[in-house]
N, C-alpha and C positions, 0 to 999 in steps of 0.2 A: 298678297301685298304687292303693290305696284313698285316699279323700279324707282320711282321718285321718293319712296319712303325709306329706301335702304340707307342713305346717308344719315338718317335720324337714329338708326339703331345704336351706334356708340353713345350718342347723347342720352338716349333713354336709359341705357345700361349704366352710364355714369351717374345719372340722376337717382336711379334705384340704389346704387352702391352708396351714394352720399346720404340718402335717407336712412339706409340701414345702419351706417356708421353713426349718424346723428342719434338714432334711436338707442343704439348700444351705449353711447356715451351718456345719454340722458339717464339711462337706468343704472349704469355702472358707477358714475361719478356721484359722490355725495359731499355735502358741505363738511369741510375739515377746518378745525380751529387749532390755534396753538395749544399745546399740552403742557401746562406748568410741570416742571420737573422732567419733561421729555422733549421730543422734537417739536419744532415750530414750522409753520407754513413758510415755504420759500427761505428756509434757514440757510444763511451763507457763512455765519460765524460759528465759533465754538459755543457750546451750551452755556447759559448763565452760570457762573461759578457759585457753588454752595459750600465749598471748602477752601481753605487757604491755599492748598496745593493746586486746586483747579484754577484759582485766581492767578497764581504764579505761572502756571502753564499758559494761561490766556495772555498774560503780559509778555512772556517769553516768545510766544507765537508772533505777536505783533512786532516785538523788538527785532526778531530774526527777519521777518518779512520786510520791514522798513529798511534794514541794512542791505538785504539782497536787492531790493528795488533801487536803492541809491547807487549801489555798485553797477547794476544793470544799466541804469540810465547814464551814468558817468562813462562807462566803458563803451557802450554802443553810441552814445552821443559823440564822443571824441572820434570814434571810428567812422561814423557816417559823415561827420563834419569834414574829416580828412579826405574821405573818398570824394565828396562833392567839391570841396574847396581846391584840391590839388589834382584834379583829374586831368588826363592828357588832353582832352578836347578843348581845354581853355589855355593850353600852352605849357603846362607844368611838365617837368622832366624828372625822372627818378634820380635821386642822389645817393651816393654811397658815402656814409659818414661813420666815423668811429664813435662808439657809445661811451660817453664819459662814465666814470666810476659811480657818480651819484645816481645815474639811471639804474645801474645794476643793483646798487644798494636799495634804491627806492622801491623797485618792484619785488624785492625780496622782503624788506623790513615791513612795508605797509601791509601786505597781505598777512604776514605773520602777526602783526599787532591786531588786525581785524579778527583773525581766528581766535587769538587769545581773548579779545574782548567779547566774542560770542561764547567761547567755551566756559568762561568763569561763571556767568549766571546760569548757564545750562547745567553745569556740574552741581551747583548749589541746589537747584531744583531736583535733580536726579538723586542726589544723596538724601534729601529730605523725603522723597517718595519712598525710599527703601528703609527708612528708619522706623521700624515697627516696634521699638522698645517702649516700655512703660505704658502699655495699652490698658485702658479701663475695662475693655470688653473684648473677648476673643471668640470668634465664630468660625467654624469650619464650614466651607461651602464645597459640597461634593457635586460635581457635574455628572449627570447620567442621561442616557437617551430616554426621554428628552425632558428633563426637569432638573431642579436643584434640590439637594438635601442640605438642611442647615442644622448644625449642632453647636449649641452654646457651650463652649469649653471652660472659659474662665470669666469671672465677673458676675454681676447680678444677672440671674437667669441661668446660671450654670446647670446643665442637665436637660435643658429644653431641647427638643429635637423634633423636626417636622419636615415634610416634603412640600415643595412649592412648584406647582404646575400651572400652565396657562388656564385662565378662567374657562370653564366648560361652555358657557354661552358664546364666548368669542370663537372657540373652536367649532362650535355648531354653525355659526354664521359663515366661517371660512369653508366648511365642508359643503354647505348648501349653495354657496356663491351669492347669497342674498346679503350684501353689505351696504345696501342703500341707506339704512338707518344705523350704521356702525358708529359707536361712540368715538370720541377723540383718542381714547386709550386703547383702540382696537389692536388686538394681538400683543398688547403690552401688560394687560392686567392679569394677575395671578390669583389663585385661590387663597394662598397663605403667604403674604408678603413678609420679608425680613424686617423685623421691628428693632429699632435702635434708638437710644436716647440722644437728644440734641446736646452738643458741646462736649461729648465724651469721645476719646480716642478709641476707635473700633478697629481691631486687627482682624483681617480676613485671611484665613488659611485655605488655600485652594488645592483640591485634588480631584480625581475622577475615577469612576468605576469601570469605564469601558474604553472610550476614545478621548482624544484631546478636546476639551471645551475651553471657554475663556469667559471670565467674569468681568463685566465692564458696566460701569455707570458713568456716563460722560459728565454729568453735573458734579460728580465727586472728583473727577480727574483720575479715575481708577480703571485699570485694565490689567488683569493678571491671568495667564494661562492656567488651566487645571489639567494636569497631566497624570495619567494612570501610573501608579507606583512612585510618584514624586510628590513632595509637599512644597508649595510656594506660598508666599504671603505678601500682603499689601495692607494699606490702612487708609482710613479717612476719619475726619472729625467734622460732622455736619453742623453748619451754623444757621440752619433754617429748618423749620418744621415743614412737613408736607410729604407728598408722595413723589418719589423719584424713580426713573425708569431706565433700564438698560436691556441688553440682550447678550446672548452667547455670541461671541464674535469669532469663533473658530468653527469652520464648516465641519459639522459633527454627524452628518447623516441626513436622511430624507425629512426628518422632523425639525431640522435646524431652525427653521423660521418660527417654530412654535415653542421656543425655549426662552421666554423673556425673564428679566430680572426686575423685581419690584421691591423697593426699599421704602419703608414708612418711618419717618423721623418724627418722634414725639417728645413731649416734655418729660423731665425726670419723674414727675408724679404719675403721668400717664403710663410711662414705661414700667414703673413698679407695679401699677395695677394690672398691666398686661401680663407681667411675669407671674403674678399671683394667680391670675385666671388660667394661664397656660399650665402651671403646675397642678392646679386643681383638676383641669381637664385630663392631664396625663395620668393622674392617680385614678380618675374615674375609668379611663380606658385601659389601665394596666390589666392584663389578662394572664391567667394562670395557664401555661401550655398543657398542664395535665388535666384541665377541665374537659369533660366529655360533652360534646355538643349533640343536639338533635339535628336531623337533616334540615328541617324547615328553617331553623334559626341560622344554621351555617350557610344555607343558600342565600338567605336574605342579607347576611353580612357580606358574602362573596359578591353579591350584585353591586354593593357599594364600592368594594375594592376594584371590581372590574370596570365600573364606570369612571373611576378616578384614574386608573393606571393603564388599562389594557385596551379600552375602546378606541383609542386613537389609531391603533394598527389593525386590530382584529375585528373592528366594527361591532355595533350593538347587536347585529343579527348573527354574529359568530361566523360569518362567511369570510372567505379569503379575498385578498386584493393584490394582484400582481405577484410579487415574491412572498407575500404574507400568506401562510397556509391557513385554511379554514379550521376552526375549532369544532364547528358543527359536523359531527360524523368522524372526527379525528380518532384514529386508532390509538394514538398515544394517550389522548384524554380518556378514552373509554376502556383502556386496558385495566383489568382488575389488579394487576401488579402495579403498584403506585410508584415504584422506584424511578422509572424514566421521567414521568411527568414532574415529580418533586425535584429531581436533579435538574431538569430544564428550567424550572423557576429559580432555583438557587444559584445555578452556575451559568445560565444562558446556553445558547446553541448557535451553530452556524457561524462561528467566528464573529459574534456580536450582532448578527442579524436578529436574533432574539436575545435581548439584553438580560443580564442577571438581575434578579429582584431580591437579593439578600437583605436589602434595607427594609423590606416588609417583615412584619412579625410572623412567628410561627402560625398564629391564629389566622392572620390575613392570608397567608399562602394556602393554608388548608381550606379556608373559606372560598377563595377564588377558584381553586381547583374543583371543589365540590360544586360550586355554581356552574362551571363549565360542564361538569359531568351530568348535570340535571337541568340543563337549559336547551332551548331550541328543540331539536329532535333527539337530543342526547339523554332522554329520560331513563338513566341507568339505575337510579335508586342507590347508587354507591356514594360513599362519603369518606373523607380523609380527616382524621382527628389531628389537632395541633401537635400532640405528642409524637406522631409519626414524622412530622416535618422536623421537629426538634431533634429527633434521633438521627435523621439524615444530615442535618446541619452539623452535628457534633462528630460525625464520622471522620 
């Protein structure tokens, strides 16, 4: 290359970098639309309110913002006017004056009245947010790494219980990095949404199995921490049918971004039909822990449990990733003494690095362990019966 071409090298490098960035943006960016019940494109305001509490919070937000803006403009307006109008360069001189009593009273009484004027409506909204009495429906939301468990405690649907995790197809898109055709509810859709009837007061009791989580649905004006060993509560009354979205808003570990909340609000008739369907499904799935399973059937059941609950950390191949230990070839998994592996599933391990899975049934735990013992290169032929898990749980 001649000396005359040297100055063009930075330009050529810059051109190549620009082309690379443009190509990346072209492949990484996809069309995004407003998500009804969820976030909007270029959203600057609070979510459209679906409950009365959310509407009052929205009003309170603007009320406070306007008051603060007026105070800001008034104080700084007077200050800058005084600085410019009475500056030394135009001949003004500083004066020492005694402050009259009305000035002292004014700058004490006026701020006091402003604070009272802001506190009264804020207190009214805060008290209403905490009034969980006379609920039509009570649901316990249990945060766990990294999904939500819902138990219908009182009201229509009492006894219904299920887990709610991120939709498997969304998680697969995230893992692959191919989000070019991602839907508008990307990483917000779940496999089993919380279903509630429109117009009824729903009390949400929050707690957690492992670390602190937080249950939040912006359209409802609801945000309540879920703390291990404590029970907190909040409530909402949805005034519009549809899907509404939220997320865990407390940093709860490496899968925090994959812990969405999806609430489906339906009519009273649809809710009754859903309750009946859920109750029939629960009866069909009710399993006797004393049942003796064959290896093939237990492995097949365990594959479903693994795909729903375990694959996010341990991978479909059973290999490890970072701090996550491999199940393929694991001494704990392959040990003919089942005590340690059952204890790991029931109680967790490593101070929460491996979360406890007590929420799974005895059959599900036995099945997923049996699946791990007989998958990949672990063809042990060994199996665990649900009765063995039940005995360990009751110790």
